[in-house]
Structures are given as structure tokens and as C-alpha cells.
C-alpha positions in Angstrom: 6.6 28.9 1.2 6.2 30.1 -2.3 8.1 28.4 -5.2 7.3 31.2 -7.5 10.1 31.7 -10.1 11.4 28.2 -9.9 10.4 27.6 -13.6 13.4 29.9 -14.5 15.7 27.1 -13.4 14.7 24.5 -16.0 18.1 22.8 -15.9 17.9 22.2 -12.2 19.1 18.7 -11.2 18.7 18.7 -7.4 16.1 20.5 -5.2 16.0 20.4 -1.4 12.8 21.7 0.0 13.1 20.3 3.6 11.5 22.2 6.5 9.4 24.6 4.5 5.8 23.9 5.7 4.9 22.6 2.3 1.6 20.7 1.9 -0.1 18.4 -0.5 -0.9 21.4 -2.7 2.8 21.7 -3.7 3.0 22.7 -7.3 6.3 22.4 -9.1 6.9 23.6 -12.7 8.1 21.1 -15.2 11.8 20.4 -14.4 12.9 17.9 -17.0 16.5 17.6 -15.6 15.6 17.2 -11.9 16.7 13.8 -10.6 16.8 14.5 -6.8 14.0 15.9 -4.7 13.8 16.0 -0.9 10.7 17.4 0.8 11.5 16.0 4.2 9.8 17.4 7.4 7.0 19.3 5.7 3.3 19.0 6.2 2.5 16.5 3.5 -0.3 14.2 4.7 -2.5 11.3 3.5 -5.2 13.8 2.3 -5.0 13.8 -1.5 -1.3 12.9 -1.4 -1.8 10.5 -4.4 -2.6 13.6 -6.5 0.8 15.1 -5.4 2.5 11.9 -6.6 0.7 12.1 -10.0 1.8 15.7 -10.2 5.4 14.8 -9.5 5.3 12.0 -12.1 4.1 14.5 -14.7 6.5 17.4 -14.0 9.6 15.5 -13.0 9.9 12.7 -15.6 13.5 11.8 -14.7 13.2 11.8 -10.9 15.5 9.1 -9.4 15.8 10.1 -5.8 12.9 11.1 -3.6 12.7 11.6 0.2 9.5 12.3 2.1 10.7 11.5 5.6 9.2 13.4 8.5 5.8 13.9 6.8 2.6 12.4 7.9 2.3 10.7 4.5 5.5 8.8 5.2 4.6 6.1 7.8 8.0 5.6 9.1 8.0 3.7 12.4 10.9 5.8 13.7 8.7 8.9 13.6 5.4 7.4 14.9 4.6 4.4 17.1 1.3 4.1 15.1 3.3 2.8 12.1 5.2 -0.4 11.5 7.4 -1.8 8.8 4.5 -3.2 6.8 2.9 0.3 6.7 6.1 1.7 5.4 6.5 -1.1 2.8 3.0 -0.5 1.5 3.8 3.2 1.2 7.0 2.3 -0.8 5.0 0.0 -3.2 2.4 2.7 -3.8 5.0 5.4 -4.5 7.0 3.1 -6.7 3.8 2.3 -8.6 3.3 6.0 -9.2 6.9 7.1 -9.8 8.4 4.2 -11.7 11.9 5.6 -12.4 12.9 6.0 -8.7 16.2 4.4 -7.7 16.1 5.6 -4.1 13.2 6.4 -1.8 13.8 7.9 1.6 17.5 7.2 1.5 16.8 3.5 0.9 17.7 1.8 -2.5 14.7 0.5 -4.4 15.1 -3.3 -4.8 14.1 -5.5 -7.7 11.5 -7.2 -5.5 9.9 -3.9 -4.6 9.7 -3.0 -8.3 7.9 -6.3 -9.1 5.5 -5.8 -6.1 4.9 -2.1 -7.1 3.9 -3.2 -10.6 1.6 -6.1 -9.5 0.1 -4.6 -6.3 1.2 -1.0 -5.9 -2.1 0.5 -7.1 -3.8 -1.3 -4.2 -1.4 -0.1 -1.5 -2.7 3.4 -1.0 -2.6 4.1 2.7 -5.7 5.7 4.0 -6.1 6.8 7.6 -9.6 6.9 9.1 -10.9 10.1 10.5 -11.0 10.3 14.3 -14.8 10.5 14.2 -15.0 7.2 12.3 -12.6 5.5 14.7 -14.6 6.7 17.7 -17.9 5.6 16.2 -16.5 2.2 15.4 -15.0 1.7 18.9 -18.2 2.8 20.6 -20.1 0.1 18.7 -17.6 -2.7 18.9 -16.0 -2.2 22.3 -19.1 -3.1 24.3 -19.1 -6.5 22.5 -15.8 -7.4 24.2 -16.7 -6.4 27.7 
């Protein structure tokens, strides 16, 4: 799970980190030539994931291809029934707002329309999942009103 020593590969262009139990605390060295990063099927969640995106934008200035499939932070409807296409689209807008040079996200080409939406609304598309306690409290208050 350690990426120690990666800074020695400053000319690295592609990095595949799938299935490595990586979390939102992922810290990459500055890799100015990296254009492809896949961190599929790790443990990246909604908790502080926007700071991970800020970090990637800073240390990977020429990133063009990013894939986060199979992480909780990626609300793909094929992975979880709790997600739908609109959740996934908001996720894309938010990431494209943070990582403006991406051409592909999760194996899907970034469209011109997505770029426009990311610029105008992307900052407001951060997906936040409520804690279970909050949901339970809300349901316990609201549910009796519908009985």
C-alpha cells in the first residue's frame, strides 16, 4: 500500500493502482509527465475526496485519463443500486471542475457539454452522503407523518 519511491520515476506517463486498498489519503509525488491514472477498486470514499482531487490537480498537471470505478466515491449505478445516472453525472461535473484537462473519465470520453456544465455548475456538484445516524433521525421524525 505504500507508494514510497515513486518520485524516482518522474518521467512516468501511465500509472495503474487498481486493487491496492488505497484511500482518500493517497499522496502522489509530482509526476509532470503522467497522463493516465487508474485507481479503480480501491477504498476511496466521499469523505474528504475533494481534497484528493485538489492534490491530483496539483501534482499531475497533465492528467488526461482518470478512472475511479469501483470506489465508493464513484456513484456508478452498475456498482450500487443506491446510485443512478444523475448521481454519476454530477460526480463527473464535479471532477471535471477540479481536473480541467481530463479527456476521459472512467473510460468514457468527456464531452463538450460536460465541460461547459463543469465550468458553470461543477463546483456545486460535490456529492455528499449523509451519515447513517442522520438518515435514521430524519426518518424517525418524518415517517410518522406519513402513517
